[in-house]
C-alpha distance (Angstrom), angle and dihedral (degrees) to the residues before:
residue distance angle dihedral
M1 . . .
K2 3.80 . .
K3 3.80 90.8 .
H4 3.81 90.6 49.7
D5 3.81 91.4 50.5
S6 3.80 92.9 48.2
E7 3.81 91.9 48.3
K8 3.78 91.0 47.8
K9 3.79 91.1 51.5
A10 3.80 91.1 48.7
I11 3.81 91.5 49.9
I12 3.81 92.9 50.7
E13 3.80 90.2 51.5
L14 3.80 90.5 51.5
L15 3.81 91.6 47.5
K16 3.79 88.5 56.2
S17 3.80 93.7 51.0
S18 3.79 119.8 135.6
G19 3.78 139.0 170.1
E20 3.80 114.9 1.1
D21 3.81 91.1 -4.9
L22 3.80 89.6 59.2
D23 3.80 92.0 49.7
R24 3.79 88.1 50.2
L25 3.81 90.9 50.8
Y26 3.80 92.3 53.2
R27 3.81 91.9 47.4
E28 3.79 92.0 49.7
A29 3.79 91.8 49.4
D30 3.80 91.9 50.0
E31 3.80 92.0 47.1
T32 3.82 91.0 48.2
R33 3.79 90.1 50.7
R34 3.81 91.4 49.9
K35 3.81 93.6 47.6
Y36 3.80 98.4 46.8
V37 3.82 107.2 29.4
G38 3.79 102.7 16.0
D39 3.79 135.5 -130.6
E40 3.79 96.1 -68.3
V41 3.79 117.6 111.4
Y42 3.79 111.5 -150.2
L43 3.78 119.1 -147.2
R44 3.82 121.2 -139.2
G45 3.79 118.7 -175.3
I46 3.80 114.0 -139.8
V47 3.80 119.4 -146.6
E48 3.81 111.7 -172.3
F49 3.77 94.5 -156.9
S50 3.82 99.3 175.8
N51 3.80 138.9 12.2
I52 3.81 93.6 -165.0
C53 3.80 109.1 120.3
R54 3.79 135.6 171.8
N55 3.81 92.7 -156.7
D56 3.79 127.8 91.3
C57 3.82 101.9 -156.2
L58 3.78 107.1 176.7
Y59 3.82 97.0 -126.4
C60 3.81 104.0 35.6
G61 3.79 124.2 107.2
I62 3.81 94.4 -145.8
R63 3.84 95.2 48.9
K64 3.79 110.6 140.9
S65 3.83 93.1 -111.0
N66 3.80 93.9 59.2
R67 3.80 104.7 104.2
K68 3.81 94.6 175.4
I69 3.79 97.0 80.2
V70 3.78 129.3 73.8
R71 3.79 110.2 -120.6
Y72 3.79 117.7 -134.0
L73 3.79 142.5 175.8
M74 3.79 119.6 -162.6
T75 3.77 115.1 -133.2
P76 3.81 120.0 -117.6
E77 3.80 87.7 -111.2
E78 3.80 92.0 55.3
I79 3.80 91.7 49.3
L80 3.80 91.6 48.1
D81 3.81 91.3 50.0
V82 3.81 90.0 56.0
A83 3.81 90.6 48.0
K84 3.81 91.4 51.5
M85 3.81 89.6 50.1
M86 3.82 88.4 58.2
V87 3.81 94.4 58.2
D88 3.80 95.6 86.5
T89 3.81 95.0 41.6
P90 3.82 132.6 81.9
L91 3.82 88.8 -103.4
N92 3.79 110.9 107.1
T93 3.82 98.2 168.0
I94 3.79 128.4 60.4
V95 3.80 116.3 -157.3
L96 3.79 112.6 -155.4
Q97 3.79 107.6 -159.1
S98 3.79 131.0 179.0
G99 3.75 145.8 144.4
E100 3.81 117.2 -78.5
R101 3.80 110.7 -83.9
P102 3.81 114.4 148.8
G103 3.78 118.4 -171.8
P104 3.81 139.9 68.2
Q105 3.81 90.6 -15.8
D106 3.83 88.7 72.1
R107 3.80 89.9 68.8
I108 3.79 90.5 54.1
L109 3.79 88.9 46.9
G110 3.79 89.9 53.0
E111 3.80 91.2 52.4
T112 3.81 89.3 48.8
I113 3.80 90.2 53.4
K114 3.82 89.7 51.0
A115 3.81 90.2 51.4
I116 3.80 92.4 50.9
K117 3.81 90.1 51.1
E118 3.80 90.7 48.1
H119 3.80 95.3 51.5
T120 3.82 102.4 33.0
N121 3.79 141.7 27.2
L122 3.80 92.7 -127.6
T123 3.77 123.8 140.1
I124 3.81 109.4 -125.3
T125 3.79 125.4 -138.3
L126 3.80 119.0 -177.1
S127 3.81 126.5 -160.4
A128 3.78 111.2 178.3
G129 3.80 107.0 128.8
N130 3.79 134.4 -110.0
R131 3.80 121.5 -2.4
D132 3.78 134.9 161.5
Y133 3.80 123.2 -100.1
D134 3.80 95.3 -99.4
T135 3.80 92.9 52.9
Y136 3.79 92.7 50.1
K137 3.82 88.6 48.7
Y138 3.80 91.0 50.4
L139 3.80 92.0 50.7
R140 3.80 90.9 46.7
D141 3.79 90.7 51.1
C142 3.81 89.2 51.0
G143 3.81 89.5 58.5
M144 3.80 107.2 -84.5
D145 3.81 107.5 151.6
R146 3.80 102.5 -178.2
Y147 3.77 140.2 17.1
L148 3.80 130.1 -157.8
L149 3.81 118.6 -155.6
R150 3.79 116.9 160.2
F151 3.80 118.3 -150.7
E152 3.86 88.0 -155.4
T153 3.81 95.2 -157.5
S154 3.79 135.4 16.0
N155 3.82 90.6 -143.9
P156 3.85 108.9 95.6
L157 3.82 93.3 -156.3
L158 3.80 93.9 50.6
F159 3.79 89.9 46.2
E160 3.79 93.5 53.8
T161 3.81 92.2 43.1
F162 3.79 93.6 58.6
H163 3.83 99.8 28.7
K164 3.78 104.0 53.6
G165 3.79 114.7 -156.1
S166 3.80 94.9 15.9
T167 3.79 135.6 86.6
L168 3.77 136.4 -149.1
K169 3.81 89.2 -125.5
E170 3.79 90.5 58.5
R171 3.81 91.7 48.5
L172 3.80 93.0 49.6
M173 3.80 90.2 48.5
C174 3.80 89.2 56.8
I175 3.80 90.0 51.7
E176 3.80 89.5 50.8
H177 3.82 90.6 51.0
L178 3.80 90.4 54.1
K179 3.78 93.5 49.0
N180 3.81 91.6 48.1
L181 3.81 89.0 53.0
G182 3.79 90.8 55.7
V183 3.81 93.1 -114.2
Q184 3.79 115.0 149.1
T185 3.78 99.0 -109.1
G186 3.78 130.9 -150.3
S187 3.77 130.3 -175.8
G188 3.80 138.3 152.0
F189 3.76 145.0 150.5
M190 3.78 149.1 -109.1
I191 3.78 120.3 -101.0
G192 3.78 116.1 -131.1
L193 3.78 108.9 14.2
P194 3.82 108.8 174.5
G195 3.78 106.8 -86.6
E196 3.79 94.2 24.8
T197 3.81 117.9 134.4
Y198 3.78 134.2 -168.5
E199 3.79 86.3 -97.8
T200 3.80 90.9 56.4
L201 3.78 91.5 47.6
A202 3.80 90.6 50.6
E203 3.82 89.3 50.2
N204 3.80 89.4 51.3
I205 3.80 90.7 55.7
L206 3.79 92.3 45.9
L207 3.81 91.9 49.0
C208 3.80 88.8 55.8
K209 3.79 88.5 53.1
E210 3.81 92.0 47.4
L211 3.80 91.9 50.7
D212 3.83 89.6 52.2
L213 3.80 91.8 -141.1
D214 3.79 127.7 -163.2
M215 3.81 92.1 -145.4
I216 3.80 132.4 16.2
G217 3.79 122.8 -163.3
I218 3.79 120.9 -170.6
G219 3.78 135.4 165.6
P220 3.80 145.6 157.9
F221 3.79 121.5 -66.7
I222 3.84 103.8 -111.7
P223 3.81 114.3 170.8
H224 3.80 117.9 -145.4
G225 3.80 118.3 -117.9
D226 3.80 93.2 -122.6
T227 3.81 95.3 57.5
P228 3.83 136.2 84.0
L229 3.82 90.3 -103.4
K230 3.80 95.1 53.5
D231 3.81 93.0 119.1
I232 3.81 96.9 40.2
G233 3.78 116.0 103.0
N234 3.77 131.0 -148.0
A235 3.81 116.0 -75.9
Y236 3.81 90.1 -118.5
D237 3.80 127.1 63.9
D238 3.81 92.7 -161.0
K239 3.82 111.3 77.4
E240 3.79 88.8 -163.2
I241 3.81 86.5 76.8
F242 3.80 88.7 79.0
F243 3.79 91.1 62.9
K244 3.79 93.7 38.0
A245 3.81 89.3 56.7
L246 3.80 90.8 48.5
S247 3.79 92.7 50.8
V248 3.80 94.7 46.3
L249 3.80 88.7 47.0
R250 3.81 89.5 56.6
I251 3.80 93.3 48.3
F252 3.81 92.1 51.8
N253 3.84 95.5 38.4
K254 3.76 100.7 41.7
E255 3.80 101.4 169.1
A256 3.78 101.0 37.4
H257 3.76 121.8 110.7
I258 3.82 106.7 -117.2
P259 3.81 119.5 -167.8
A260 3.76 126.3 -146.2
T261 3.79 92.2 -125.7
T262 3.79 124.1 -144.1
S263 3.81 91.6 -118.5
Y264 3.81 89.1 72.7
D265 3.80 89.0 64.0
A266 3.81 89.4 49.6
V267 3.82 89.3 61.1
F268 3.81 99.5 31.6
K269 3.80 101.7 38.2
G270 3.80 110.1 -130.9
Q271 3.80 93.5 -20.9
G272 3.81 105.3 65.8
R273 3.78 100.2 87.0
K274 3.78 92.3 41.1
L275 3.80 91.1 53.9
A276 3.81 90.8 44.7
L277 3.82 89.5 56.7
K278 3.80 88.5 53.9
R279 3.80 93.0 49.5
G280 3.78 104.2 50.1
A281 3.81 110.6 -55.4
N282 3.82 123.8 117.6
I283 3.82 104.9 174.5
Y284 3.82 129.4 76.1
M285 3.79 121.3 -168.2
P286 3.81 115.5 -164.5
N287 3.78 115.6 -163.1
I288 3.80 110.8 -115.5
T289 3.80 97.1 171.7
P290 3.82 111.0 135.1
T291 3.81 108.3 -90.4
K292 3.80 94.7 -119.7
Y293 3.81 91.0 65.1
R294 3.79 102.1 40.5
K295 3.80 99.6 85.8
E296 3.81 89.9 55.7
Y297 3.81 93.1 56.3
Q298 3.79 102.3 64.0
L299 3.79 108.3 136.9
Y300 3.80 88.2 176.9
P301 3.83 135.5 10.5
G302 3.77 123.7 -92.0
K303 3.78 96.0 36.5
P304 3.83 106.5 166.3
H305 3.81 130.0 -128.2
I306 3.81 97.3 19.2
T307 3.81 91.0 146.2
D308 3.83 95.4 48.2
N309 3.77 126.3 100.4
G310 3.79 124.7 -131.2
E311 3.79 95.5 -94.3
E312 3.82 91.5 52.0
S313 3.81 91.9 49.4
I314 3.80 91.8 50.7
K315 3.80 91.7 47.7
Y316 3.81 90.6 51.1
A317 3.81 91.1 49.8
I318 3.80 92.6 50.9
S319 3.81 90.4 48.0
T320 3.82 92.5 49.9
I321 3.79 93.3 50.6
G322 3.79 91.6 45.6
S323 3.82 91.5 51.7
I324 3.83 90.3 64.4
N325 3.81 93.5 42.9
R326 3.79 96.5 -115.4
P327 3.81 121.7 141.9
I328 3.79 122.2 -123.3
G329 3.80 111.7 -112.4
Q330 3.78 118.4 -112.8
G331 3.80 124.8 -142.4
P332 3.81 127.1 17.0
G333 3.80 96.1 -45.2
D334 3.78 92.7 -135.6
S335 3.78 124.7 -168.6
I336 3.81 113.9 -71.4
K337 3.81 87.5 -128.0
K338 3.81 91.9 54.2
R339 3.80 91.3 49.3
R340 3.80 91.0 51.4
K341 3.82 92.8 49.5
T342 3.81 90.7 49.1
C343 3.81 91.2 52.2
Q344 3.82 90.1 52.0
L345 3.81 93.9 55.1
């Protein structure tokens, strides 16, 4: 407990950095990233295959109560076509992302994963919300390599306030199921939920460390205009907090893969992901969802490149990484922990 308290205090001090201390924080995060995960930036192609969701999260643009969007579900053939397009690109991982919709569709999803494995050598990450142990096992057995499930906040009350009908305990249990199944597991949180404090943010970072995650995705809280929180601002006035959190996250989670998430570009137009890569991140995830679906999968406002096609998104990603003189990672870019275990066998 004493160690936890001392780490929490140290994190809060870092989150309040300014001036030369802030410059020092960013340098340390970048140096930590270079030392532990290298200079390579790994590309993961995101396919937002469905915006159908059973949840009613108060800030999310695809919440089930939002009647202003057109719901869609890509066919297995459409998903496979996108995967085949990736074969001759620098993208070695496909990230299949959707709203949460457990049920018969999971069987179809499993068959789609099998088809991708049969026709490509892509690593497959899935991000589709809470499932039970048996469903995760089924998807793993079909060929799923990784799963991303953000806990969003370490504060149980805040979680239940903004995620009606769900609990933090349930979410953490799902993460535990994935880890027990040997699936490379990612999680993370939003920065600045209403009611969040520096203490909460520090606890978020420490929970990531406690979970010993393979990948950690974080980003600013940005409520969608068609949700109950449309007029509620971020808990922090200083936008620099988004990068401070990223840098501290890297320092306390040295070996985790940390993406420069798209939400950074929504706040810092055209510069957010580039700055994130300079301040601790090492993953870039271009959106390769077919153009006709992109405008219906806006979790938050200001999402960039919604009129681009997959080739344009990949080209932009390569250009961004090249502009900061970082090489594109080759191979699947597996978890550092998985690589170490493999070498020990």
